[in-house]
C-alpha positions as CSV (number, residue, x, y, z in Angstrom):
1,M,-30.4,-9.2,0.0
2,A,-27.6,-11.8,-1.3
3,Q,-27.3,-12.6,-4.5
4,Q,-28.5,-15.6,-4.8
5,D,-31.3,-14.7,-2.9
6,T,-33.2,-12.6,-6.9
7,P,-35.7,-15.2,-7.6
8,L,-35.2,-17.7,-10.8
9,Q,-38.8,-16.9,-11.9
10,L,-37.6,-12.7,-12.2
11,I,-34.5,-13.3,-13.9
12,Q,-36.1,-15.6,-16.5
13,D,-39.0,-13.3,-17.2
14,V,-36.6,-10.6,-17.5
15,D,-34.9,-12.3,-20.0
16,A,-37.8,-13.6,-22.3
17,A,-39.0,-9.7,-21.9
18,T,-35.5,-8.5,-23.3
19,L,-35.7,-10.8,-25.7
20,E,-39.2,-9.9,-27.5
21,R,-37.2,-6.4,-28.1
22,P,-35.7,-6.5,-31.6
23,L,-31.6,-6.8,-32.1
24,A,-31.9,-8.5,-29.2
25,P,-28.4,-9.7,-28.3
26,Q,-28.3,-13.4,-28.6
27,G,-25.5,-15.9,-29.6
28,H,-22.3,-15.5,-28.7
29,P,-20.3,-18.3,-30.3
30,D,-16.8,-16.2,-30.5
31,F,-17.2,-16.1,-26.6
32,D,-17.8,-19.4,-25.8
33,R,-14.3,-20.1,-28.5
34,L,-13.0,-18.0,-26.3
35,V,-13.6,-19.4,-23.1
36,R,-12.9,-22.7,-24.6
37,T,-9.2,-21.4,-25.4
38,I,-8.3,-20.2,-22.0
39,W,-9.5,-23.5,-20.3
40,R,-7.1,-25.0,-23.3
41,L,-4.3,-22.8,-21.9
42,R,-4.6,-24.2,-18.4
43,Q,-4.3,-28.0,-19.0
44,E,-1.6,-30.1,-18.8
45,D,-0.3,-29.6,-22.0
46,G,-0.5,-25.7,-22.5
47,C,1.3,-23.7,-22.2
48,P,3.5,-23.6,-19.6
49,W,3.0,-19.9,-17.9
50,D,-0.5,-20.0,-18.1
51,K,-0.5,-23.2,-16.4
52,V,1.5,-21.8,-13.5
53,Q,-0.9,-18.1,-12.9
54,T,-2.9,-18.0,-9.8
55,H,-5.3,-14.8,-9.1
56,R,-2.5,-13.9,-7.3
57,S,0.4,-13.6,-9.3
58,I,-1.8,-11.7,-12.1
59,A,-3.5,-9.4,-10.2
60,Q,-1.4,-6.6,-11.2
61,N,-1.7,-7.4,-14.8
62,M,-5.7,-6.7,-14.3
63,I,-4.9,-3.1,-13.2
64,E,-2.3,-2.4,-16.3
65,E,-4.8,-3.9,-18.9
66,T,-7.3,-1.5,-17.1
67,Y,-5.7,1.8,-17.5
68,E,-4.3,0.4,-20.8
69,A,-8.0,0.4,-21.9
70,V,-9.0,4.0,-20.5
71,D,-5.7,5.3,-22.3
72,A,-7.5,4.2,-25.5
73,I,-10.3,6.3,-24.5
74,M,-9.2,9.0,-23.9
75,A,-7.1,9.1,-26.8
76,D,-10.6,8.4,-28.6
77,D,-8.8,4.8,-30.6
78,V,-11.6,3.0,-31.4
79,P,-9.6,0.0,-33.1
80,H,-6.8,-0.2,-30.0
81,L,-9.9,-0.1,-27.5
82,R,-11.3,-2.9,-28.9
83,E,-7.8,-4.9,-28.1
84,E,-7.4,-3.7,-24.4
85,L,-10.9,-4.7,-24.4
86,G,-9.9,-8.1,-25.4
87,D,-7.0,-7.9,-23.2
88,M,-9.3,-7.2,-19.8
89,L,-11.3,-9.6,-20.6
90,E,-8.4,-12.6,-20.7
91,Q,-7.9,-11.4,-17.3
92,V,-11.2,-12.2,-16.0
93,L,-11.4,-15.3,-18.0
94,L,-8.1,-16.5,-16.7
95,N,-9.0,-15.8,-13.5
96,T,-12.0,-17.4,-13.7
97,Q,-10.6,-20.6,-14.9
98,I,-8.1,-20.6,-12.0
99,A,-11.0,-20.5,-9.3
100,A,-12.7,-23.0,-11.6
101,D,-9.7,-25.4,-11.3
102,D,-9.7,-24.7,-7.3
103,G,-13.2,-25.7,-8.0
104,E,-13.9,-21.8,-6.3
105,F,-16.3,-20.8,-9.1
106,T,-17.1,-20.8,-12.9
107,I,-17.4,-18.2,-15.8
108,D,-21.2,-19.4,-15.8
109,D,-21.4,-18.3,-11.8
110,V,-19.9,-14.4,-12.4
111,C,-22.5,-14.2,-15.4
112,R,-25.0,-15.7,-13.8
113,E,-24.5,-13.6,-10.4
114,L,-23.6,-10.1,-12.4
115,N,-27.1,-10.7,-14.1
116,E,-28.4,-11.2,-10.9
117,K,-27.1,-7.8,-9.3
118,L,-28.0,-5.7,-12.4
119,V,-31.6,-6.8,-12.3
120,R,-31.8,-6.5,-8.5
121,R,-30.4,-3.2,-8.4
122,H,-32.4,-1.7,-11.4
123,P,-35.5,-1.5,-9.5
124,H,-36.8,1.4,-11.9
125,V,-35.8,-0.9,-15.1
126,F,-36.7,-4.5,-13.9
127,G,-38.9,-3.3,-11.2
128,D,-42.0,-0.7,-9.7
129,K,-39.5,1.8,-9.3
130,V,-38.9,5.5,-11.2
131,A,-35.9,6.9,-11.9
132,E,-36.3,10.4,-14.1
133,S,-32.6,10.8,-14.3
134,A,-29.1,9.2,-14.3
135,E,-28.9,10.9,-10.5
136,L,-32.2,8.9,-9.3
137,A,-30.9,5.8,-10.9
138,L,-27.8,6.2,-8.9
139,E,-29.6,6.7,-5.2
140,R,-31.9,3.8,-6.4
141,W,-28.9,1.9,-6.9
142,D,-27.5,3.1,-3.8
143,E,-30.7,1.9,-2.5
144,V,-30.8,-1.5,-3.6
145,K,-26.9,-1.5,-2.8
146,K,-27.8,-0.6,1.5
147,I,-30.2,-3.6,1.1
148,E,-27.8,-5.3,0.4
149,R,-24.6,-4.9,3.2
150,E,-27.8,-4.4,5.8
151,A,-28.9,-8.4,4.9
152,R,-25.0,-9.2,5.0
153,G,-24.7,-8.1,8.2
154,E,-27.5,-9.9,9.5
155,A,-25.1,-12.3,10.1
156,G,-22.1,-11.0,11.8
157,E,-20.8,-7.3,12.0
158,E,-22.7,-4.7,10.7
159,P,-20.6,-3.3,7.6
160,G,-18.8,0.1,8.7
161,L,-19.4,2.7,5.7
162,L,-16.2,3.0,3.9
163,D,-15.7,-0.8,4.1
164,S,-16.7,-1.0,0.3
165,V,-14.1,1.1,-0.7
166,P,-10.9,-1.2,-2.3
167,I,-8.4,-0.4,-0.8
168,S,-6.0,-1.6,-3.8
169,L,-7.9,1.3,-6.0
170,P,-5.1,4.0,-6.8
171,A,-4.6,6.4,-4.0
172,L,-6.4,10.1,-5.6
173,M,-9.3,7.2,-6.6
174,Q,-9.6,6.0,-3.5
175,C,-9.9,9.4,-1.4
176,Q,-12.6,10.3,-3.8
177,K,-15.1,7.5,-2.6
178,I,-14.1,7.7,0.8
179,S,-14.6,11.5,0.6
180,K,-17.9,11.7,-0.8
181,R,-18.6,8.3,0.7
182,A,-18.3,10.4,4.3
183,A,-20.3,13.7,3.4
184,K,-23.2,11.7,1.8
185,A,-23.1,10.5,5.6
186,G,-22.8,14.1,6.6
187,F,-19.4,14.4,7.2
188,E,-19.3,17.6,5.1
189,W,-17.7,21.2,5.3
190,E,-20.1,23.9,4.5
191,T,-18.3,25.7,2.1
192,V,-15.5,25.4,-0.6
193,A,-14.1,28.4,1.2
194,D,-14.4,26.0,4.5
195,I,-12.1,23.0,2.3
196,W,-9.7,25.6,1.2
197,D,-9.2,27.0,4.4
198,K,-8.6,23.4,5.7
199,V,-6.4,23.0,3.0
200,T,-3.8,26.3,4.4
201,E,-4.0,24.4,7.9
202,E,-3.0,21.5,6.8
203,R,-0.5,23.0,5.1
204,A,0.9,25.3,8.0
205,E,0.9,21.7,10.0
206,F,3.1,20.4,6.8
207,E,5.1,23.2,7.2
208,R,5.9,22.5,10.9
209,E,7.6,19.1,10.3
210,E,10.7,18.1,9.6
211,R,11.9,17.5,6.4
212,G,11.9,14.0,5.0
213,T,10.2,12.2,7.9
214,E,7.1,9.9,7.8
215,A,5.3,12.9,10.5
216,A,6.0,15.4,7.2
217,A,4.6,12.7,4.1
218,E,1.4,12.1,6.5
219,E,1.0,16.3,6.7
220,F,1.4,16.8,2.9
221,G,-1.0,13.6,2.7
222,D,-3.4,15.6,4.2
223,I,-2.8,18.4,2.0
224,L,-4.1,16.3,-1.1
225,F,-6.9,15.0,0.5
226,A,-8.1,18.4,1.6
227,L,-7.7,19.5,-1.9
228,V,-9.4,16.6,-3.8
229,N,-12.8,17.8,-0.9
230,V,-12.1,20.8,-3.3
231,A,-12.4,19.0,-6.6
232,R,-15.5,17.0,-5.2
233,R,-17.4,20.4,-4.1
234,E,-16.5,21.8,-7.7
235,G,-17.5,18.7,-9.1
236,I,-13.7,17.9,-10.7
237,D,-12.9,14.2,-10.7
238,A,-9.5,14.7,-9.6
239,E,-8.1,11.5,-10.6
240,E,-9.0,12.9,-14.4
241,A,-7.9,16.1,-13.8
242,L,-4.5,15.1,-12.3
243,A,-4.7,12.3,-15.8
244,A,-5.1,15.7,-17.8
245,S,-2.4,17.7,-16.2
246,N,-0.1,14.7,-17.0
247,R,-0.6,13.9,-20.3
248,K,-0.8,18.2,-20.7
249,F,3.0,17.8,-19.6
250,R,3.8,15.0,-21.9
251,R,2.7,16.9,-24.8
252,R,4.9,19.8,-24.2
253,W,8.1,18.3,-23.0
254,S,8.0,16.4,-26.3
255,A,7.1,19.3,-28.0
256,M,10.6,20.7,-26.7
257,E,11.9,17.8,-27.0
258,R,11.0,18.2,-31.1
259,L,12.3,22.2,-30.6
260,A,16.2,21.4,-28.7
261,R,16.2,18.5,-31.1
262,A,15.3,20.8,-34.2
263,E,18.1,22.8,-32.6
264,G,21.1,20.4,-32.3
265,R,20.9,20.2,-28.8
266,D,19.4,17.8,-26.2
267,L,17.5,19.3,-23.6
268,E,20.1,18.3,-20.3
269,T,21.9,20.8,-21.6
270,Y,19.9,23.6,-21.3
271,S,19.4,25.7,-18.2
272,T,16.7,26.2,-16.1
273,D,15.7,29.8,-17.6
274,E,16.2,28.0,-21.7
275,L,13.7,25.6,-20.8
276,N,11.2,28.1,-19.2
277,V,11.5,29.7,-22.2
278,L,11.2,26.2,-24.4
279,W,8.0,25.5,-22.3
280,D,6.1,28.9,-22.3
281,Q,6.9,28.7,-26.4
282,I,5.2,25.5,-26.5
283,K,2.1,26.8,-24.5
284,D,1.9,29.9,-26.3
285,G,2.0,27.8,-29.7
286,E,-1.0,26.2,-27.9
287,H,-3.5,29.0,-27.1
288,V,-3.3,29.9,-30.7
289,A,-3.2,26.0,-32.4
290,P,-5.2,23.7,-29.7
291,Q,-4.5,20.2,-29.4
292,T,-7.2,17.7,-30.3
293,K,-8.2,15.3,-27.6
294,A,-6.5,12.2,-30.0
295,S,-3.0,14.6,-30.0
296,E,-3.1,14.6,-25.7
């Protein structure tokens, strides 16, 4: 089922029914003003920087703005989140305006196709399917997504199971998606203990390789891949787990720097043993007075 195959009448009926609900969102004049502002920046007498941008030139910006928004979410910083979501929206609109200038698509195409996909992939809301839990809702989504992939494959080669996992995702996040899909297809260990055995096996293979070689790096990657599978089976989001550890390390290191300044020294002047003493001091202090999420 291609995106344009969603019946227009269904979309209209869904929207009409939604509009009847109290407090249903309607006019968004600020959104239209924002679209026009982005358009204006790309005009002949617009901004020299905006005028020369391409999809590729601002691709990294999209990633950076997304991570800044995630940082605001994890810090429970609502005002900052509002600002960062605006920056993300700017990237969407700028990419869309670049596409419109090149005759590829418009913001209306983006909104229409997204709306059609949301209606199509929520048959338990807009159709006759049932999903009484978040897990079942995801199953419905995947069912429709599979039908879409099969429809696209009718005109050519059948898409692979992993083809829709973006290779531009951070490696850890990409690994989670790859392993989850492979496991769902039956390529899975029986127990978590079996995966830990795999971790041990991969470490042994790493130890056999000469240090500093590509082969050693590849084997180390296999260790990480196996560990991500441990996390998956334990219900842990590996990306967030590592991000939390990063935040904890940053927090503790900053506290060590403050202690060092209080002693009139720089951390670089401390020995390894002294640094470990400082670290343990900060760590013990956290156990006495746990840090809040916002301070992370």
